[in-house]
C-alpha positions, 0 to 999 in steps of 0.5 A: 572511675575516679571522681576527680578531674584527670588532665591528659597531656599528649606527647607527640613527635616523629622521633621515637627516642626523644619523644619517649624520653621526654614523656617519661621525664614529664610523667616522673616530674608530675608523678603522673601515670604514663601511657607509652606509645609502645603500649598504645601502638598495639591497640586498633585505636590508640586514642580510644585506648587512651580515653579508656585507660586514663580514668584509672590514673589512681590518686593522681590528677594527670596522665601523660600519653606518648602517642605513636607517630602515625596519630594526627594531632587533630584526631587527638583534639577532636576525640577529647573534645567530646569527652566529659569534663572530668577527662580533659586534654590540657596540652599537646606537646610536640617534641621536635628534633631540631637537628633534622626538622627540615629533613623530616618536613621534606620527606616524601614517603608514606605510611598506611593510615591506621585502620584504613587502606589509605596512606598518609605522608610522614611529613603531613603527620609531622607538620600537623603535630607541630601546627596543633601543638600547644607546646613545642619542645626542640631537642638536639639543638646544641650542635646548630649554629646560632643563626641556624637555630634562630631560623629553625625556631622562627620556622617552628613559630611560623608553623604554630604561632600560638604554641609555646616554644622551649629548648630542651637541653640534653639530660634536662630533668624539666627544671628551668626553661623546660618547666614551662612546658609541664606547668601553667594553666590546665584549661581543656584544648577544644576541637577546632583550635586554630593555632596553625600558622596557615590558618592565621594567615588566611584569617589575617591574624598572623603574628608570630612572636619569633622572627628571623630574616630568612623565614616568612609567611604570606598569603596569596590570592587569585580570582581565576581557576588554575590550569591543572597542567601548568600548576603541576609544572610549577609545583614539580619543576619550580617549587619542589626544586627550590627555585623560590626558596624552601617552601616548607608549608602551604595550605588553603583553598583552590579551584582547578579549571577542569573541576570548576564546580568544586572548591578543593583544599590545598595541603602541601608539606615540603615535597608532598601535595594533595588536593581534596574536594570540599564541596560543589556548587549547584551550577557554574554561575558568576559568583562561583567562578569568582572564587579562585585561590586563597593560599598561605605559604610558609618557608625559608628564603622564599622569593614571594614575588617570584612565587606569586608570579609563577602561580599567576602564570598557572591561572587561566589566561584571558583567552582561556577564561573567556572560553568558558567552563565547557572549554576548560573541561578539555584542558590537560589534568594530571591530578587524580580524580576526586570522589566527592560527597555527592558521589559517595551518597549515590 
């Protein structure tokens, strides 16, 4: 292994040609070793393959890694956070095709998760790559009108308010505006990076530097559990068809009345939503019941008041709440069953 530090720049994105071209230009500019997605895709674990190959960068001090589209940005950051200091992930660059970012976020198809029988939504993979990127590069933006480009850039910045945002012109050799992506500090990106817009909203630290009248982000809270049947109706019949505008992203924490002892994560992108159990209480006491919804919403032309009112209607009514947890268990629940950590242990 080389004795000098190796700085790793990860290039991610859903659009293969644009991602590949950007990674190649970046490696050429920095005279860095390039690990292509085509090479890494055949590996059982592309991230571990990257970590194994990066130290062999020769006399160079950096490696550009183009990762396959089915790799989560959080997995990249997490894997490198446990590596020695001589191998540092310094940037995660997400290459976004501006001409169909919204279309990609609204996809509802799934791909099989690498090394697993489970499937993951393509839109969920893309949004996490954007949210946890340290830099976002927009390509194929020239055909957009100025207002549409403003809206798109603001949306990207709302999803990842701490990321640096650049426009990449066709044929750009990474000079000028795009050079800021390749240059700058080389500090390591640490696990648990909280750059996602929804996290900033829940932490009351949301301050995107790019704004647009059509783009907004807001926090919704409610102290009562949700009625699963009414929640599904709101999601499928009102939010997804666009009654309240284009909700591109929502995430946070919730509680379903039929599963009162368990707090769940709410993870929604475009037309795809999932709920996963985060933990369960010992009993259903007053303090536990006081925890309801804490959600962040980001989108375009979003009717905040209308959406908030619809979610309020999905919460338990006075009569339902007073009936108590035993009665809640009999409410209609169309969502899949959860396998909790306690179940797995048993």
